[in-house]
CHARMM-style PDB file with segment names, atoms N, HN, CA, C and O in Angstrom:
ATOM      1  N   MET     1      53.085-122.314 -18.883  1.00  0.00      PROA
ATOM      2  CA  MET     1      52.220-121.434 -19.661  1.00  0.00      PROA
ATOM      3  C   MET     1      51.153-120.844 -18.743  1.00  0.00      PROA
ATOM      4  O   MET     1      50.537-121.572 -17.965  1.00  0.00      PROA
ATOM      5  N   ALA     2      50.933-119.565 -18.822  1.00  0.00      PROA
ATOM      6  HN  ALA     2      51.433-118.973 -19.454  1.00  0.00      PROA
ATOM      7  CA  ALA     2      49.967-118.889 -17.962  1.00  0.00      PROA
ATOM      8  C   ALA     2      48.546-119.159 -18.441  1.00  0.00      PROA
ATOM      9  O   ALA     2      48.284-119.214 -19.642  1.00  0.00      PROA
ATOM     10  N   THR     3      47.639-119.325 -17.492  1.00  0.00      PROA
ATOM     11  HN  THR     3      47.852-119.280 -16.516  1.00  0.00      PROA
ATOM     12  CA  THR     3      46.232-119.526 -17.801  1.00  0.00      PROA
ATOM     13  C   THR     3      45.580-118.167 -18.017  1.00  0.00      PROA
ATOM     14  O   THR     3      45.819-117.232 -17.253  1.00  0.00      PROA
ATOM     15  N   ALA     4      44.770-118.059 -19.042  1.00  0.00      PROA
ATOM     16  HN  ALA     4      44.576-118.819 -19.663  1.00  0.00      PROA
ATOM     17  CA  ALA     4      44.080-116.795 -19.326  1.00  0.00      PROA
ATOM     18  C   ALA     4      43.030-116.533 -18.261  1.00  0.00      PROA
ATOM     19  O   ALA     4      42.285-117.432 -17.871  1.00  0.00      PROA
ATOM     20  N   CYS     5      42.978-115.305 -17.799  1.00  0.00      PROA
ATOM     21  HN  CYS     5      43.583-114.574 -18.116  1.00  0.00      PROA
ATOM     22  CA  CYS     5      41.989-114.917 -16.796  1.00  0.00      PROA
ATOM     23  C   CYS     5      40.618-114.830 -17.455  1.00  0.00      PROA
ATOM     24  O   CYS     5      40.482-114.268 -18.542  1.00  0.00      PROA
ATOM     25  N   LYS     6      39.618-115.378 -16.807  1.00  0.00      PROA
ATOM     26  HN  LYS     6      39.729-115.834 -15.924  1.00  0.00      PROA
ATOM     27  CA  LYS     6      38.248-115.325 -17.335  1.00  0.00      PROA
ATOM     28  C   LYS     6      37.476-114.150 -16.747  1.00  0.00      PROA
ATOM     29  O   LYS     6      36.278-114.007 -16.992  1.00  0.00      PROA
ATOM     30  N   HSD     7      38.154-113.315 -15.978  1.00  0.00      PROA
ATOM     31  HN  HSD     7      39.127-113.431 -15.779  1.00  0.00      PROA
ATOM     32  CA  HSD     7      37.573-112.109 -15.399  1.00  0.00      PROA
ATOM     33  C   HSD     7      36.274-112.408 -14.626  1.00  0.00      PROA
ATOM     34  O   HSD     7      35.212-111.888 -14.968  1.00  0.00      PROA
ATOM     35  N   PRO     8      36.370-113.248 -13.587  1.00  0.00      PROA
ATOM     36  CA  PRO     8      35.166-113.623 -12.850  1.00  0.00      PROA
ATOM     37  C   PRO     8      34.576-112.489 -12.010  1.00  0.00      PROA
ATOM     38  O   PRO     8      33.378-112.488 -11.726  1.00  0.00      PROA
ATOM     39  N   ARG     9      35.409-111.524 -11.612  1.00  0.00      PROA
ATOM     40  HN  ARG     9      36.382-111.524 -11.843  1.00  0.00      PROA
ATOM     41  CA  ARG     9      34.928-110.408 -10.802  1.00  0.00      PROA
ATOM     42  C   ARG     9      35.444-109.106 -11.410  1.00  0.00      PROA
ATOM     43  O   ARG     9      36.650-108.916 -11.564  1.00  0.00      PROA
ATOM     44  N   VAL    10      34.515-108.212 -11.754  1.00  0.00      PROA
ATOM     45  HN  VAL    10      33.535-108.367 -11.629  1.00  0.00      PROA
ATOM     46  CA  VAL    10      34.907-106.933 -12.325  1.00  0.00      PROA
ATOM     47  C   VAL    10      34.208-105.809 -11.575  1.00  0.00      PROA
ATOM     48  O   VAL    10      33.188-106.012 -10.915  1.00  0.00      PROA
ATOM     49  N   ARG    11      34.790-104.610 -11.697  1.00  0.00      PROA
ATOM     50  HN  ARG    11      35.618-104.446 -12.233  1.00  0.00      PROA
ATOM     51  CA  ARG    11      34.156-103.418 -11.130  1.00  0.00      PROA
ATOM     52  C   ARG    11      34.229-102.306 -12.165  1.00  0.00      PROA
ATOM     53  O   ARG    11      35.170-102.238 -12.956  1.00  0.00      PROA
ATOM     54  N   ILE    12      33.227-101.437 -12.150  1.00  0.00      PROA
ATOM     55  HN  ILE    12      32.463-101.492 -11.507  1.00  0.00      PROA
ATOM     56  CA  ILE    12      33.199-100.296 -13.064  1.00  0.00      PROA
ATOM     57  C   ILE    12      34.208 -99.270 -12.573  1.00  0.00      PROA
ATOM     58  O   ILE    12      34.195 -98.892 -11.401  1.00  0.00      PROA
ATOM     59  N   VAL    13      35.085 -98.818 -13.468  1.00  0.00      PROA
ATOM     60  HN  VAL    13      35.096 -99.126 -14.420  1.00  0.00      PROA
ATOM     61  CA  VAL    13      36.078 -97.824 -13.087  1.00  0.00      PROA
ATOM     62  C   VAL    13      35.840 -96.475 -13.756  1.00  0.00      PROA
ATOM     63  O   VAL    13      36.344 -95.458 -13.279  1.00  0.00      PROA
ATOM     64  N   SER    14      35.080 -96.446 -14.855  1.00  0.00      PROA
ATOM     65  HN  SER    14      34.670 -97.272 -15.242  1.00  0.00      PROA
ATOM     66  CA  SER    14      34.847 -95.175 -15.538  1.00  0.00      PROA
ATOM     67  C   SER    14      33.630 -95.283 -16.454  1.00  0.00      PROA
ATOM     68  O   SER    14      33.361 -96.329 -17.045  1.00  0.00      PROA
ATOM     69  N   ARG    15      32.914 -94.184 -16.549  1.00  0.00      PROA
ATOM     70  HN  ARG    15      33.132 -93.334 -16.069  1.00  0.00      PROA
ATOM     71  CA  ARG    15      31.824 -94.057 -17.517  1.00  0.00      PROA
ATOM     72  C   ARG    15      32.058 -92.764 -18.272  1.00  0.00      PROA
ATOM     73  O   ARG    15      32.278 -91.709 -17.676  1.00  0.00      PROA
ATOM     74  N   HSD    16      32.006 -92.859 -19.590  1.00  0.00      PROA
ATOM     75  HN  HSD    16      31.827 -93.715 -20.074  1.00  0.00      PROA
ATOM     76  CA  HSD    16      32.208 -91.666 -20.418  1.00  0.00      PROA
ATOM     77  C   HSD    16      31.266 -91.745 -21.603  1.00  0.00      PROA
ATOM     78  O   HSD    16      31.419 -92.612 -22.463  1.00  0.00      PROA
ATOM     79  N   GLU    17      30.294 -90.850 -21.657  1.00  0.00      PROA
ATOM     80  HN  GLU    17      30.169 -90.145 -20.959  1.00  0.00      PROA
ATOM     81  CA  GLU    17      29.268 -90.819 -22.691  1.00  0.00      PROA
ATOM     82  C   GLU    17      28.657 -92.202 -22.866  1.00  0.00      PROA
ATOM     83  O   GLU    17      27.973 -92.677 -21.959  1.00  0.00      PROA
ATOM     84  N   ASP    18      28.877 -92.865 -23.999  1.00  0.00      PROA
ATOM     85  HN  ASP    18      29.432 -92.479 -24.736  1.00  0.00      PROA
ATOM     86  CA  ASP    18      28.264 -94.165 -24.260  1.00  0.00      PROA
ATOM     87  C   ASP    18      29.115 -95.334 -23.792  1.00  0.00      PROA
ATOM     88  O   ASP    18      28.673 -96.480 -23.868  1.00  0.00      PROA
ATOM     89  N   ALA    19      30.329 -95.073 -23.310  1.00  0.00      PROA
ATOM     90  HN  ALA    19      30.688 -94.141 -23.249  1.00  0.00      PROA
ATOM     91  CA  ALA    19      31.255 -96.149 -22.947  1.00  0.00      PROA
ATOM     92  C   ALA    19      31.331 -96.331 -21.433  1.00  0.00      PROA
ATOM     93  O   ALA    19      31.244 -95.373 -20.665  1.00  0.00      PROA
ATOM     94  N   GLU    20      31.494 -97.577 -21.034  1.00  0.00      PROA
ATOM     95  HN  GLU    20      31.565 -98.356 -21.658  1.00  0.00      PROA
ATOM     96  CA  GLU    20      31.674 -97.915 -19.623  1.00  0.00      PROA
ATOM     97  C   GLU    20      32.880 -98.840 -19.554  1.00  0.00      PROA
ATOM     98  O   GLU    20      32.965 -99.812 -20.304  1.00  0.00      PROA
ATOM     99  N   TYR    21      33.803 -98.541 -18.665  1.00  0.00      PROA
ATOM    100  HN  TYR    21      33.734 -97.751 -18.056  1.00  0.00      PROA
ATOM    101  CA  TYR    21      35.022 -99.336 -18.557  1.00  0.00      PROA
ATOM    102  C   TYR    21      35.033-100.081 -17.240  1.00  0.00      PROA
ATOM    103  O   TYR    21      34.673 -99.533 -16.199  1.00  0.00      PROA
ATOM    104  N   VAL    22      35.451-101.336 -17.292  1.00  0.00      PROA
ATOM    105  HN  VAL    22      35.744-101.782 -18.138  1.00  0.00      PROA
ATOM    106  CA  VAL    22      35.508-102.173 -16.104  1.00  0.00      PROA
ATOM    107  C   VAL    22      36.924-102.687 -15.895  1.00  0.00      PROA
ATOM    108  O   VAL    22      37.711-102.792 -16.835  1.00  0.00      PROA
ATOM    109  N   GLU    23      37.230-103.006 -14.645  1.00  0.00      PROA
ATOM    110  HN  GLU    23      36.591-102.921 -13.881  1.00  0.00      PROA
ATOM    111  CA  GLU    23      38.532-103.558 -14.286  1.00  0.00      PROA
ATOM    112  C   GLU    23      38.319-104.922 -13.666  1.00  0.00      PROA
ATOM    113  O   GLU    23      37.457-105.093 -12.803  1.00  0.00      PROA
ATOM    114  N   CYS    24      39.103-105.894 -14.103  1.00  0.00      PROA
ATOM    115  HN  CYS    24      39.803-105.755 -14.803  1.00  0.00      PROA
ATOM    116  CA  CYS    24      39.058-107.222 -13.516  1.00  0.00      PROA
ATOM    117  C   CYS    24      39.743-107.162 -12.150  1.00  0.00      PROA
ATOM    118  O   CYS    24      40.872-106.683 -12.040  1.00  0.00      PROA
ATOM    119  N   LEU    25      39.070-107.641 -11.123  1.00  0.00      PROA
ATOM    120  HN  LEU    25      38.153-108.030 -11.212  1.00  0.00      PROA
ATOM    121  CA  LEU    25      39.643-107.623  -9.777  1.00  0.00      PROA
ATOM    122  C   LEU    25      40.666-108.736  -9.574  1.00  0.00      PROA
ATOM    123  O   LEU    25      41.384-108.741  -8.574  1.00  0.00      PROA
ATOM    124  N   GLU    26      40.737-109.670 -10.507  1.00  0.00      PROA
ATOM    125  HN  GLU    26      40.154-109.665 -11.319  1.00  0.00      PROA
ATOM    126  CA  GLU    26      41.696-110.776 -10.413  1.00  0.00      PROA
ATOM    127  C   GLU    26      43.033-110.425 -11.075  1.00  0.00      PROA
ATOM    128  O   GLU    26      44.088-110.608 -10.468  1.00  0.00      PROA
ATOM    129  N   CYS    27      42.996-109.923 -12.317  1.00  0.00      PROA
ATOM    130  HN  CYS    27      42.139-109.775 -12.811  1.00  0.00      PROA
ATOM    131  CA  CYS    27      44.239-109.680 -13.060  1.00  0.00      PROA
ATOM    132  C   CYS    27      44.550-108.205 -13.254  1.00  0.00      PROA
ATOM    133  O   CYS    27      45.674-107.864 -13.624  1.00  0.00      PROA
ATOM    134  N   GLY    28      43.578-107.311 -13.014  1.00  0.00      PROA
ATOM    135  HN  GLY    28      42.666-107.588 -12.713  1.00  0.00      PROA
ATOM    136  CA  GLY    28      43.810-105.885 -13.138  1.00  0.00      PROA
ATOM    137  C   GLY    28      43.608-105.310 -14.529  1.00  0.00      PROA
ATOM    138  O   GLY    28      43.792-104.110 -14.729  1.00  0.00      PROA
ATOM    139  N   GLU    29      43.235-106.137 -15.490  1.00  0.00      PROA
ATOM    140  HN  GLU    29      43.086-107.112 -15.328  1.00  0.00      PROA
ATOM    141  CA  GLU    29      43.025-105.645 -16.855  1.00  0.00      PROA
ATOM    142  C   GLU    29      41.804-104.727 -16.895  1.00  0.00      PROA
ATOM    143  O   GLU    29      40.787-105.009 -16.261  1.00  0.00      PROA
ATOM    144  N   VAL    30      41.909-103.630 -17.642  1.00  0.00      PROA
ATOM    145  HN  VAL    30      42.735-103.401 -18.157  1.00  0.00      PROA
ATOM    146  CA  VAL    30      40.809-102.687 -17.820  1.00  0.00      PROA
ATOM    147  C   VAL    30      40.345-102.777 -19.266  1.00  0.00      PROA
ATOM    148  O   VAL    30      41.159-102.771 -20.189  1.00  0.00      PROA
ATOM    149  N   PHE    31      39.028-102.862 -19.460  1.00  0.00      PROA
ATOM    150  HN  PHE    31      38.366-102.867 -18.710  1.00  0.00      PROA
ATOM    151  CA  PHE    31      38.494-102.967 -20.812  1.00  0.00      PROA
ATOM    152  C   PHE    31      37.083-102.426 -20.859  1.00  0.00      PROA
ATOM    153  O   PHE    31      36.444-102.221 -19.826  1.00  0.00      PROA
ATOM    154  N   ASP    32      36.603-102.196 -22.075  1.00  0.00      PROA
ATOM    155  HN  ASP    32      37.122-102.363 -22.913  1.00  0.00      PROA
ATOM    156  CA  ASP    32      35.257-101.705 -22.318  1.00  0.00      PROA
ATOM    157  C   ASP    32      34.256-102.783 -21.902  1.00  0.00      PROA
ATOM    158  O   ASP    32      34.474-103.964 -22.171  1.00  0.00      PROA
ATOM    159  N   SER    33      33.171-102.391 -21.254  1.00  0.00      PROA
ATOM    160  HN  SER    33      32.993-101.431 -21.036  1.00  0.00      PROA
ATOM    161  CA  SER    33      32.189-103.372 -20.792  1.00  0.00      PROA
ATOM    162  C   SER    33      31.562-104.135 -21.950  1.00  0.00      PROA
ATOM    163  O   SER    33      31.162-105.287 -21.782  1.00  0.00      PROA
ATOM    164  N   GLU    34      31.469-103.513 -23.128  1.00  0.00      PROA
ATOM    165  HN  GLU    34      31.794-102.577 -23.264  1.00  0.00      PROA
ATOM    166  CA  GLU    34      30.966-104.223 -24.316  1.00  0.00      PROA
ATOM    167  C   GLU    34      31.891-105.387 -24.659  1.00  0.00      PROA
ATOM    168  O   GLU    34      31.432-106.467 -25.031  1.00  0.00      PROA
ATOM    169  N   GLU    35      33.185-105.159 -24.533  1.00  0.00      PROA
ATOM    170  HN  GLU    35      33.557-104.281 -24.231  1.00  0.00      PROA
ATOM    171  CA  GLU    35      34.172-106.207 -24.785  1.00  0.00      PROA
ATOM    172  C   GLU    35      33.989-107.348 -23.781  1.00  0.00      PROA
ATOM    173  O   GLU    35      34.103-108.522 -24.135  1.00  0.00      PROA
ATOM    174  N   PHE    36      33.705-106.991 -22.524  1.00  0.00      PROA
ATOM    175  HN  PHE    36      33.612-106.038 -22.236  1.00  0.00      PROA
ATOM    176  CA  PHE    36      33.472-107.988 -21.478  1.00  0.00      PROA
ATOM    177  C   PHE    36      32.244-108.831 -21.820  1.00  0.00      PROA
ATOM    178  O   PHE    36      32.277-110.052 -21.671  1.00  0.00      PROA
ATOM    179  N   ASN    37      31.177-108.204 -22.271  1.00  0.00      PROA
ATOM    180  HN  ASN    37      31.150-107.212 -22.392  1.00  0.00      PROA
ATOM    181  CA  ASN    37      29.969-108.932 -22.669  1.00  0.00      PROA
ATOM    182  C   ASN    37      30.259-109.871 -23.835  1.00  0.00      PROA
ATOM    183  O   ASN    37      29.770-111.001 -23.857  1.00  0.00      PROA
ATOM    184  N   ASP    38      31.048-109.415 -24.801  1.00  0.00      PROA
ATOM    185  HN  ASP    38      31.445-108.497 -24.784  1.00  0.00      PROA
ATOM    186  CA  ASP    38      31.415-110.250 -25.945  1.00  0.00      PROA
ATOM    187  C   ASP    38      32.208-111.473 -25.495  1.00  0.00      PROA
ATOM    188  O   ASP    38      32.013-112.566 -26.026  1.00  0.00      PROA
ATOM    189  N   MET    39      33.107-111.297 -24.512  1.00  0.00      PROA
ATOM    190  HN  MET    39      33.265-110.409 -24.081  1.00  0.00      PROA
ATOM    191  CA  MET    39      33.896-112.416 -23.994  1.00  0.00      PROA
ATOM    192  C   MET    39      32.980-113.454 -23.362  1.00  0.00      PROA
ATOM    193  O   MET    39      33.175-114.653 -23.561  1.00  0.00      PROA
ATOM    194  N   ALA    40      31.985-113.009 -22.605  1.00  0.00      PROA
ATOM    195  HN  ALA    40      31.826-112.035 -22.443  1.00  0.00      PROA
ATOM    196  CA  ALA    40      31.057-113.919 -21.944  1.00  0.00      PROA
ATOM    197  C   ALA    40      30.250-114.705 -22.976  1.00  0.00      PROA
ATOM    198  O   ALA    40      30.018-115.901 -22.799  1.00  0.00      PROA
ATOM    199  N   ILE    41      29.828-114.053 -24.034  1.00  0.00      PROA
ATOM    200  HN  ILE    41      30.016-113.081 -24.177  1.00  0.00      PROA
ATOM    201  CA  ILE    41      29.071-114.717 -25.097  1.00  0.00      PROA
ATOM    202  C   ILE    41      29.938-115.770 -25.786  1.00  0.00      PROA
ATOM    203  O   ILE    41      29.481-116.886 -26.031  1.00  0.00      PROA
ATOM    204  N   GLU    42      31.184-115.420 -26.097  1.00  0.00      PROA
ATOM    205  HN  GLU    42      31.555-114.513 -25.898  1.00  0.00      PROA
ATOM    206  CA  GLU    42      32.093-116.363 -26.758  1.00  0.00      PROA
ATOM    207  C   GLU    42      32.359-117.572 -25.868  1.00  0.00      PROA
ATOM    208  O   GLU    42      32.409-118.701 -26.355  1.00  0.00      PROA
ATOM    209  N   GLU    43      32.533-117.341 -24.556  1.00  0.00      PROA
ATOM    210  HN  GLU    43      32.493-116.424 -24.161  1.00  0.00      PROA
ATOM    211  CA  GLU    43      32.800-118.443 -23.638  1.00  0.00      PROA
ATOM    212  C   GLU    43      31.606-119.382 -23.563  1.00  0.00      PROA
ATOM    213  O   GLU    43      31.779-120.601 -23.551  1.00  0.00      PROA
ATOM    214  N   THR    44      30.401-118.834 -23.511  1.00  0.00      PROA
ATOM    215  HN  THR    44      30.261-117.844 -23.521  1.00  0.00      PROA
ATOM    216  CA  THR    44      29.187-119.643 -23.466  1.00  0.00      PROA
ATOM    217  C   THR    44      29.060-120.478 -24.741  1.00  0.00      PROA
ATOM    218  O   THR    44      28.702-121.654 -24.680  1.00  0.00      PROA
ATOM    219  N   ALA    45      29.350-119.879 -25.885  1.00  0.00      PROA
ATOM    220  HN  ALA    45      29.641-118.924 -25.935  1.00  0.00      PROA
ATOM    221  CA  ALA    45      29.275-120.592 -27.155  1.00  0.00      PROA
ATOM    222  C   ALA    45      30.296-121.716 -27.194  1.00  0.00      PROA
ATOM    223  O   ALA    45      29.988-122.804 -27.681  1.00  0.00      PROA
ATOM    224  N   SER    46      31.492-121.485 -26.696  1.00  0.00      PROA
ATOM    225  HN  SER    46      31.742-120.601 -26.300  1.00  0.00      PROA
ATOM    226  CA  SER    46      32.528-122.510 -26.665  1.00  0.00      PROA
ATOM    227  C   SER    46      32.120-123.679 -25.769  1.00  0.00      PROA
ATOM    228  O   SER    46      32.341-124.838 -26.120  1.00  0.00      PROA
ATOM    229  N   GLU    47      31.528-123.381 -24.619  1.00  0.00      PROA
ATOM    230  HN  GLU    47      31.348-122.440 -24.333  1.00  0.00      PROA
ATOM    231  CA  GLU    47      31.089-124.442 -23.704  1.00  0.00      PROA
ATOM    232  C   GLU    47      29.981-125.275 -24.336  1.00  0.00      PROA
ATOM    233  O   GLU    47      29.940-126.491 -24.149  1.00  0.00      PROA
ATOM    234  N   GLU    48      29.077-124.634 -25.085  1.00  0.00      PROA
ATOM    235  HN  GLU    48      29.110-123.646 -25.237  1.00  0.00      PROA
ATOM    236  CA  GLU    48      28.003-125.359 -25.757  1.00  0.00      PROA
ATOM    237  C   GLU    48      28.567-126.265 -26.844  1.00  0.00      PROA
ATOM    238  O   GLU    48      28.086-127.385 -27.018  1.00  0.00      PROA
ATOM    239  N   ASP    49      29.583-125.800 -27.582  1.00  0.00      PROA
ATOM    240  HN  ASP    49      29.973-124.891 -27.440  1.00  0.00      PROA
ATOM    241  CA  ASP    49      30.213-126.608 -28.617  1.00  0.00      PROA
ATOM    242  C   ASP    49      30.835-127.852 -28.013  1.00  0.00      PROA
ATOM    243  O   ASP    49      30.703-128.942 -28.570  1.00  0.00      PROA
ATOM    244  N   VAL    50      31.510-127.706 -26.887  1.00  0.00      PROA
ATOM    245  HN  VAL    50      31.618-126.820 -26.435  1.00  0.00      PROA
ATOM    246  CA  VAL    50      32.148-128.838 -26.216  1.00  0.00      PROA
ATOM    247  C   VAL    50      31.096-129.840 -25.762  1.00  0.00      PROA
ATOM    248  O   VAL    50      31.283-131.047 -25.916  1.00  0.00      PROA
ATOM    249  N   ALA    51      29.990-129.351 -25.202  1.00  0.00      PROA
ATOM    250  HN  ALA    51      29.838-128.371 -25.076  1.00  0.00      PROA
ATOM    251  CA  ALA    51      28.916-130.230 -24.734  1.00  0.00      PROA
ATOM    252  C   ALA    51      28.289-131.002 -25.882  1.00  0.00      PROA
ATOM    253  O   ALA    51      27.934-132.169 -25.717  1.00  0.00      PROA
ATOM    254  N   GLU    52      28.144-130.372 -27.047  1.00  0.00      PROA
ATOM    255  HN  GLU    52      28.433-129.424 -27.182  1.00  0.00      PROA
ATOM    256  CA  GLU    52      27.567-131.029 -28.206  1.00  0.00      PROA
ATOM    257  C   GLU    52      28.470-132.127 -28.755  1.00  0.00      PROA
ATOM    258  O   GLU    52      27.985-133.111 -29.312  1.00  0.00      PROA
ATOM    259  N   ASN    53      29.785-131.960 -28.599  1.00  0.00      PROA
ATOM    260  HN  ASN    53      30.179-131.160 -28.146  1.00  0.00      PROA
ATOM    261  CA  ASN    53      30.732-132.914 -29.120  1.00  0.00      PROA
ATOM    262  C   ASN    53      30.941-134.120 -28.211  1.00  0.00      PROA
ATOM    263  O   ASN    53      31.585-135.088 -28.614  1.00  0.00      PROA
ATOM    264  N   ASP    54      30.411-134.077 -26.998  1.00  0.00      PROA
ATOM    265  HN  ASP    54      29.888-133.290 -26.670  1.00  0.00      PROA
ATOM    266  CA  ASP    54      30.574-135.203 -26.051  1.00  0.00      PROA
ATOM    267  C   ASP    54      29.662-136.345 -26.348  1.00  0.00      PROA
ATOM    268  OT1 ASP    54      29.686-137.354 -25.642  1.00  0.00      PROA
TER     269      ASP     54
END
C-alpha cells in the first residue's frame, strides 16, 4: 500500500486573481494553496488527538 505524501516541500506554480497554486516537489501534485493550508491544519489536529489519547 502506498504511503500518502504529506507534501513537505512545495513551490508556487501559478497565481491567478485570488487563487495561488502550488506543486509538491516530492509527488508532483498541484493544488490550491488554500487546500494545502487546510491539509496542514487537519494534520496538526490529528497529531493533537493522538497525543491526547496517549
